[in-house]
C-alpha positions as CSV (number, residue, x, y, z in Angstrom):
1,X,-30.9,36.7,-35.1
2,X,-27.5,34.6,-33.9
3,X,-27.1,31.1,-34.6
4,X,-25.3,28.7,-36.6
5,X,-26.0,27.6,-39.9
6,X,-27.2,24.1,-40.2
7,X,-27.0,22.0,-43.2
8,X,-29.0,18.6,-44.9
9,X,-27.1,16.8,-42.1
10,X,-28.2,18.5,-38.9
11,X,-28.9,15.8,-36.5
12,X,-32.6,17.5,-35.8
13,X,-35.6,15.1,-34.1
14,X,-39.6,16.0,-33.3
15,X,-40.5,16.5,-29.2
16,X,-40.9,12.4,-29.4
17,X,-37.8,11.0,-30.6
18,X,-38.7,10.4,-34.4
19,X,-35.8,11.5,-36.6
20,X,-36.2,14.7,-38.8
21,X,-34.1,14.7,-42.3
22,X,-34.2,17.8,-45.2
23,X,-35.2,16.7,-48.4
24,X,-32.5,19.4,-50.0
25,X,-29.7,16.0,-50.8
26,X,-29.3,18.5,-54.1
27,X,-29.1,21.8,-53.3
28,X,-28.8,24.7,-54.0
29,X,-25.1,24.5,-54.3
30,X,-24.0,26.0,-51.1
31,X,-22.4,23.6,-48.8
32,X,-21.3,23.9,-45.1
33,X,-18.9,20.6,-44.8
34,X,-19.4,19.2,-47.8
35,X,-23.4,18.9,-47.5
36,X,-25.8,21.7,-49.1
37,X,-27.0,24.0,-46.5
38,X,-30.7,24.3,-46.0
39,X,-33.6,27.1,-46.3
40,X,-36.9,27.8,-45.2
41,X,-37.7,26.5,-48.2
42,X,-36.2,22.7,-47.7
43,X,-38.5,20.3,-46.7
44,X,-38.0,18.4,-43.5
45,X,-39.4,15.1,-43.4
46,X,-40.3,13.0,-39.3
47,X,-39.7,9.1,-39.8
48,X,-40.4,7.1,-36.2
49,X,-41.7,9.4,-34.2
50,X,-43.8,7.0,-31.7
51,X,-46.1,9.9,-30.4
52,X,-50.1,8.6,-30.1
53,X,-53.0,10.0,-28.6
54,X,-55.9,8.5,-26.1
55,X,-54.2,4.8,-27.5
56,X,-54.1,6.2,-32.0
57,X,-50.7,6.7,-33.2
58,X,-50.4,10.1,-34.4
59,X,-46.6,11.0,-35.1
60,X,-45.4,13.4,-36.7
61,X,-44.5,13.9,-40.2
62,X,-42.8,17.0,-41.1
63,X,-41.2,20.2,-39.7
64,X,-42.6,23.7,-40.9
65,X,-39.4,26.7,-40.2
66,X,-40.9,30.2,-39.4
67,X,-37.7,32.1,-41.6
68,X,-38.4,36.0,-41.5
69,X,-36.9,37.6,-44.4
70,X,-34.8,40.9,-42.6
71,X,-32.6,43.1,-44.1
72,X,-29.5,41.4,-42.6
73,X,-30.6,37.5,-42.7
74,X,-28.3,35.6,-44.9
75,X,-30.2,34.0,-48.0
76,X,-29.7,31.8,-51.0
77,X,-31.6,32.5,-54.2
78,X,-33.5,35.2,-51.7
79,X,-34.5,32.8,-49.3
80,X,-33.5,32.7,-45.2
81,X,-31.3,29.9,-44.5
82,X,-32.2,28.4,-41.3
83,X,-29.9,28.3,-38.0
84,X,-30.0,26.1,-35.5
85,X,-32.1,29.1,-33.4
86,X,-34.8,29.3,-36.4
87,X,-38.6,28.8,-34.9
88,X,-40.5,25.5,-36.1
89,X,-43.2,23.3,-35.5
90,X,-43.4,19.5,-35.4
91,X,-46.5,18.5,-37.5
92,X,-48.7,15.3,-38.1
93,X,-50.0,14.0,-41.0
94,X,-53.7,15.7,-40.5
95,X,-51.2,19.1,-40.2
96,X,-52.0,19.6,-35.9
97,X,-49.1,21.0,-34.3
98,X,-46.8,18.2,-32.1
99,X,-44.3,20.9,-30.9
100,X,-41.0,21.8,-31.2
101,X,-38.5,19.9,-33.1
102,X,-35.1,19.4,-30.9
103,X,-32.1,20.8,-33.3
104,X,-28.3,19.2,-32.2
105,X,-25.4,21.6,-31.6
106,X,-24.2,22.0,-35.0
107,X,-20.5,22.1,-35.5
108,X,-19.3,24.6,-37.8
109,X,-16.5,23.6,-40.7
110,X,-17.1,26.6,-42.4
111,X,-14.0,29.0,-42.5
112,X,-12.4,32.4,-44.2
113,X,-8.9,33.5,-45.2
């Protein structure tokens, strides 16, 4: 799979404009641009989603990522890292699928010598 590695500061929103934030504050020790790298095991909470169904609020509250572990994937402690192209779905508090999140392009500050 191709894509850019994501970190805890990635700009992610639900399909309705709510902001998704990684709870990987402490992280795993691996940093990208000084922020913790995020993996498929990290939780993402959504706030500010205005979505409603039939006039009843049904905001997105979380994002769940589907990162298939393949032999050539980059992992941290055996868990696949998330890429800006990783498949995901936003969910309401009742775990109703609400649509895929929108991931802003990730600036890569990782370099090697």
